[in-house]
PLY file of the C-alpha trace (Angstrom):
ply
format ascii 1.0
element vertex 98
property float x
property float y
property float z
element edge 97
property int vertex1
property int vertex2
end_header
2.15 5.89 -9.28
2.16 9.50 -9.28
0.88 12.67 -7.87
-2.05 13.48 -10.13
-2.97 17.06 -10.89
-6.49 17.62 -10.75
-9.20 20.30 -10.62
-9.11 20.10 -6.68
-6.82 22.35 -4.74
-3.82 20.38 -3.24
-5.30 20.67 0.04
-8.09 18.24 -0.99
-5.58 15.81 -2.02
-3.57 16.43 1.08
-0.19 15.43 -0.91
-1.38 11.86 -1.22
-0.19 9.64 -3.70
-2.89 8.78 -6.13
-3.02 5.30 -7.75
-5.28 2.88 -8.92
-5.81 -0.53 -7.50
-3.80 -2.14 -10.33
-1.10 0.45 -9.89
-1.13 -0.09 -6.00
-0.91 -3.89 -6.68
1.96 -3.72 -9.03
3.87 -1.33 -6.63
3.52 -3.70 -4.07
4.75 -6.94 -5.93
7.77 -4.95 -6.96
8.72 -5.60 -3.35
8.10 -9.51 -3.77
11.66 -10.00 -3.47
11.36 -14.01 -3.47
8.80 -13.98 -6.41
6.38 -16.23 -4.36
3.22 -14.18 -5.25
2.88 -12.90 -1.44
3.81 -9.82 0.24
5.63 -10.70 3.66
6.00 -8.39 6.68
9.32 -7.54 5.66
8.57 -6.81 2.05
5.60 -4.70 3.27
7.96 -2.93 5.64
10.21 -2.03 2.60
7.38 -0.82 0.68
6.33 1.55 3.26
10.01 2.81 3.94
10.30 3.27 -0.05
6.91 5.30 -0.12
8.57 7.69 2.45
6.51 6.09 5.20
7.68 6.97 8.75
7.66 4.10 11.37
7.70 1.28 8.78
8.05 -1.58 11.06
5.08 -0.52 13.02
2.79 0.34 9.96
3.93 -2.80 8.15
2.73 -4.83 11.34
-0.47 -2.81 11.54
-1.04 -3.36 7.84
-0.38 -7.02 8.12
-2.89 -7.47 11.05
-5.34 -5.36 9.15
-5.05 -7.09 5.56
-4.13 -10.78 6.34
-7.49 -12.29 6.65
-6.40 -15.81 6.43
-3.63 -15.04 9.21
-1.01 -16.93 7.16
1.49 -14.16 7.73
1.41 -12.93 3.88
-0.56 -10.69 1.69
-1.76 -12.39 -1.20
-3.79 -10.96 -4.09
-7.10 -11.59 -2.62
-6.16 -9.60 0.36
-4.77 -6.56 -1.74
-8.19 -4.70 -1.38
-8.06 -4.77 2.69
-4.46 -3.59 2.48
-5.40 -0.94 -0.03
-7.96 0.27 2.52
-5.39 0.53 5.29
-2.95 2.41 2.92
-5.55 4.98 2.18
-5.84 5.73 5.90
-2.14 5.20 7.07
0.16 5.33 4.24
-0.67 8.56 2.50
-2.20 6.80 -0.58
-5.46 7.51 -2.14
-6.68 4.82 -4.34
-8.51 6.17 -7.36
-10.38 4.69 -10.47
-9.48 6.72 -13.59
0 1
1 2
2 3
3 4
4 5
5 6
6 7
7 8
8 9
9 10
10 11
11 12
12 13
13 14
14 15
15 16
16 17
17 18
18 19
19 20
20 21
21 22
22 23
23 24
24 25
25 26
26 27
27 28
28 29
29 30
30 31
31 32
32 33
33 34
34 35
35 36
36 37
37 38
38 39
39 40
40 41
41 42
42 43
43 44
44 45
45 46
46 47
47 48
48 49
49 50
50 51
51 52
52 53
53 54
54 55
55 56
56 57
57 58
58 59
59 60
60 61
61 62
62 63
63 64
64 65
65 66
66 67
67 68
68 69
69 70
70 71
71 72
72 73
73 74
74 75
75 76
76 77
77 78
78 79
79 80
80 81
81 82
82 83
83 84
84 85
85 86
86 87
87 88
88 89
89 90
90 91
91 92
92 93
93 94
94 95
95 96
96 97
């Protein structure tokens, strides 16, 4: 995870943290405190908070609702792309492919 310098002006990036989907997944799973291979609502809230996000509880709830396709209360690896789409809209993250 990093702020990538590019040929675009800083306003084009809007200060977003750029990462690949692999980096995003690795970042998320650093918050998998019980190592069950899924991200819980509380773990997602901590990820939002550690990324400098305001309203972490609200955003974690919205992210969970947006990405938890099977409604089991957890984000698993198959649901990461949906969470990445939410993160791009709401969490100041830009998913890139280098």
